[in-house]
C-alpha positions in Angstrom: 99.3 121.8 80.9 99.0 118.0 80.1 95.1 117.3 80.1 95.7 113.8 78.1 94.5 112.1 81.5 90.8 113.2 80.7 91.0 111.8 77.1 87.6 110.0 76.4 86.5 110.6 80.0 83.3 111.8 81.5 83.6 114.4 84.3 80.6 115.5 86.7 80.9 118.9 88.9 78.5 119.4 91.7 77.1 123.0 92.3 77.7 123.4 88.7 75.6 126.5 88.2 77.8 128.3 90.9 80.9 130.5 90.1 83.2 127.7 90.5 80.9 125.5 88.4 80.5 127.6 85.6 84.4 128.5 85.5 85.1 125.0 85.6 82.9 124.1 82.7 84.3 126.7 80.5 87.7 125.4 81.4 86.8 121.9 80.8 85.0 122.5 77.2 88.7 123.8 76.0 89.9 120.3 76.7 89.8 118.6 73.4 89.8 115.1 74.4 87.1 115.0 77.0 84.2 113.1 76.2 81.3 114.5 78.6 80.6 117.1 81.2 77.7 116.6 83.5 76.5 119.7 85.3 74.7 118.7 88.7 72.9 121.3 90.7 69.5 121.8 92.2 68.7 125.0 90.4 66.7 124.4 87.2 66.9 128.4 86.4 70.4 128.5 86.5 70.9 125.3 84.6 68.9 127.0 82.0 71.0 129.7 81.8 74.0 127.6 81.2 72.3 125.8 78.5 71.4 129.3 76.7 75.3 130.2 77.0 76.0 126.9 75.2 73.2 126.2 72.9 75.4 123.9 70.4 77.6 122.3 72.9 77.2 118.4 72.6 79.4 117.6 75.1 77.5 119.2 77.9 74.7 117.2 80.0 72.3 118.7 83.0 71.5 116.8 85.8 69.1 118.3 88.4 69.6 117.1 91.9 70.7 117.6 95.3 73.8 116.2 96.9 71.7 115.6 100.1 69.8 112.8 98.0 72.3 109.7 97.7 70.2 107.7 95.5 69.7 111.0 92.8 73.8 111.0 93.3 74.1 107.3 92.4 72.0 107.6 89.2 74.1 110.7 88.2 77.5 109.0 88.7 76.9 106.2 86.6 79.3 106.1 83.8 81.4 109.1 85.4 85.0 109.0 85.4 85.7 112.1 87.6 83.9 114.0 90.2 84.9 117.6 91.0 82.8 118.2 94.0 82.1 122.0 94.5 78.3 122.2 95.8 78.3 123.7 99.3 76.4 126.1 101.4 78.9 129.1 101.7 77.5 132.0 103.1 79.0 132.6 106.7 75.9 134.4 108.5 73.5 132.0 106.5 75.2 128.9 107.7 75.5 130.2 111.6 71.7 130.8 111.8 71.0 127.4 109.9 73.4 125.2 111.2 71.4 122.1 110.5 71.3 123.1 106.8 74.9 123.5 106.6 75.5 120.3 108.1 73.1 118.4 105.9 74.7 119.9 102.7 78.3 120.3 103.6 78.8 117.2 105.8 76.4 114.6 105.1 76.3 115.7 101.3 79.9 115.2 101.0 79.6 111.7 102.7 76.9 110.9 100.1 79.2 112.2 97.3 82.1 109.8 98.6 79.7 106.7 98.8 78.0 107.2 95.4 81.7 107.5 93.9 82.6 104.5 95.5 79.4 102.6 94.3 79.6 103.6 90.9 83.3 103.1 90.2 84.3 106.6 89.8 88.0 106.7 89.3 88.9 110.2 90.7 87.1 112.6 93.3 88.2 116.3 94.3 86.8 118.2 96.6 86.8 121.9 96.4 87.5 123.5 99.9 88.4 127.1 101.3 90.6 128.5 103.7 88.1 128.8 106.3 88.7 125.1 106.9 91.7 125.8 108.4 91.7 126.4 112.2 87.9 127.3 111.7 86.3 129.8 113.7 82.6 129.5 112.0 80.1 126.6 111.2 81.1 127.0 107.5 84.6 126.4 108.2 83.9 123.5 110.7 81.8 121.7 107.9 84.4 122.2 105.2 86.9 120.9 107.7 84.8 117.8 107.9 84.4 117.6 104.6 88.0 117.5 104.1 88.4 114.7 106.6 85.8 112.7 105.0 87.3 113.0 101.6 90.8 112.1 102.9 89.6 109.1 105.0 87.9 107.7 102.1 90.7 106.6 100.7 91.1 104.0 103.6 87.4 102.5 102.6 88.5 101.6 99.0 91.9 100.0 99.2 94.3 99.8 96.3 92.0 99.8 93.2 89.0 101.7 94.2 88.4 105.7 93.6 91.2 108.0 94.7 89.9 111.1 96.8 91.6 114.4 97.3 91.2 117.8 98.2 92.1 121.4 96.8 91.8 124.2 99.4 92.4 127.9 98.3 91.7 131.5 99.4 89.5 134.3 98.0 88.4 134.2 94.6 88.1 137.4 92.5 85.2 137.2 90.1 83.2 134.9 92.3 79.5 135.6 93.0 79.1 137.5 96.2 82.8 137.9 96.7 83.9 141.0 98.5 85.2 142.4 95.1 81.7 142.1 93.8 80.6 144.0 96.7 83.0 147.0 96.2 81.7 147.1 92.7 78.2 147.3 93.7 78.7 150.1 96.6 81.0 152.4 94.6 78.4 154.8 93.4 77.4 155.4 97.1 81.1 156.8 97.5 81.5 154.9 100.7 82.5 151.2 101.3 82.2 149.4 104.6 85.2 147.3 106.1 84.9 145.4 109.2 88.5 146.2 110.3 91.3 148.0 108.4 93.8 145.5 109.6 92.3 142.7 107.8 94.1 140.7 104.9 93.3 138.0 102.7 94.7 135.6 100.0 93.7 136.6 96.4 93.4 134.4 93.4 91.6 134.8 90.2 89.0 132.1 89.2 90.7 131.3 85.7 93.8 130.3 88.1 91.8 128.3 90.0 90.7 126.3 87.1 94.2 125.4 86.1 94.9 124.5 89.4 92.0 122.1 89.7 93.1 120.4 86.5 96.8 120.0 87.6 95.8 118.4 91.1 93.4 116.1 89.2 96.3 115.1 87.0 98.8 114.8 90.0 96.7 113.3 92.5 97.0 109.7 93.9 94.6 109.8 96.7 94.8 111.8 100.2 96.6 114.8 99.4 95.4 118.4 100.0 96.5 120.9 97.2 97.4 124.5 98.0 97.9 127.0 95.3 100.7 129.4 95.6 98.9 132.6 96.4 99.9 136.0 97.5 98.1 138.4 100.1 96.9 142.0 100.3 95.0 143.9 102.9 91.4 144.5 102.0 91.7 148.2 102.6 94.5 148.1 99.9 92.3 146.3 97.6 89.4 149.2 98.3 91.6 151.8 97.5 92.9 150.0 94.3 89.5 148.9 93.0 87.4 152.4 94.4 90.2 154.9 94.9 87.4 157.6 94.9 85.6 156.1 97.5 85.8 156.5 101.6 86.4 153.6 103.5 84.1 153.4 106.9 85.0 150.9 109.6 82.0 148.9 110.7 83.1 146.3 113.1 84.2 142.7 112.7 81.5 140.3 112.0 80.9 136.9 114.0 82.7 134.3 112.7 85.3 136.5 110.7 89.0 136.4 110.8 91.4 139.1 110.7 93.8 137.1 108.8 93.4 133.7 106.8 95.7 130.6 107.1 96.1 128.1 104.3 98.2 125.3 106.0 98.0 125.1 109.6 101.3 124.6 112.1 100.8 120.7 112.2 100.2 120.1 108.6 103.2 122.2 107.9 105.8 119.4 108.6 103.7 117.2 106.0 103.9 119.8 103.2 105.8 119.4 100.0 106.6 122.1 97.4 105.9 121.8 93.7 106.2 124.6 91.2 102.6 126.0 91.4 101.6 124.5 94.6 102.1 123.1 98.3 101.0 119.6 98.5 99.9 118.4 102.0 100.4 114.6 102.7 97.9 112.6 104.4 98.6 112.1 108.1 98.0 108.4 108.0 99.2 105.9 105.1 96.1 104.6 103.4 97.5 103.4 100.1 100.8 101.8 99.8 103.1 103.9 97.9 100.6 106.5 96.8 102.7 109.4 98.2 105.8 108.5 96.6 105.4 110.8 94.0 106.1 113.4 96.6 109.5 112.0 98.0 111.8 113.9 95.8 109.8 117.1 96.3 111.4 119.6 98.8 109.8 120.0 102.3 108.6 123.4 102.9 111.0 125.7 105.3 110.1 125.4 108.9 108.4 127.5 110.5 106.2 127.6 107.7 104.0 130.8 108.1 101.2 130.9 105.2 99.2 133.5 106.7 97.7 136.3 104.8 99.5 138.9 106.9 102.7 137.3 105.8 104.8 140.5 104.4 106.8 138.0 102.3 103.7 137.2 100.2 102.5 140.6 99.8 101.3 141.5 96.3 103.4 144.3 94.8 101.4 147.2 93.3 102.1 145.9 89.7 101.1 142.4 90.5 97.9 143.4 92.3 97.0 145.9 89.1 97.4 142.6 86.9 95.6 140.4 89.2 92.6 142.8 89.7 92.8 143.8 86.1 93.3 147.9 87.1 96.2 150.1 85.9 
């Protein structure tokens, strides 16, 4: 992958002590030409853990702060070329019970990112989004949908010479903190693993794959795109069987705000969706930068009707693919 666009650049990642942030730091440190990587987060304990993991890494910097604080963001963004915005409140039950907190972080905080990036002359900013932003049925998904719209619309604020803002949207990450895969591992000793509904399906991707897609999206983005990695799906019950074959599955009932199947592109976005080697790219609905989307003109449109849902049998992981993806067998 060509990462020369990062030569001599300073990159800041919000939510830098989370699963995504730590994986991004690990991947970014492999880019030889990168000048500096700033970890921005509000958790000093987790920052100290990252410092301990990279005791002699001179390119890493640490910045305590909350994305709710625009003044602090403006201070952190000085001299930054690229922003990867991964900070968010993500737990569905927690956001349902604390809606004002979710709005303050995921929506207001994202707007703060946009304004600080514009004020500080950042070149590129990409939002890390979620499949739950697509046709949302819970507050977390709704806040991520708003965050996506804020990032896309930001391109209309800056004209031809300001920062470019784009979005990356993906599904369930294998290896993320608090993920279902982690839950399976924690409960294997009990011999029983709870599943809300045996019909449930999800898209799956490894965290290292996500990092490569983020870097590729950063290299390609012109402002306004939503990048969706090509992912395959699998029933959640089959994932349990693969990872914990000795365990019994107990159906416990679907939770509020939980979907049976996930979707990565809506039927309204599908006509604007183009296909490249490893991703689908959704063009913005409105032209915000003259000629910005010309790079997609020769890319094929997806075949209509376009069904990027996790119960699509055409996207089902084979046994061999699943074993490789989950590192089993």
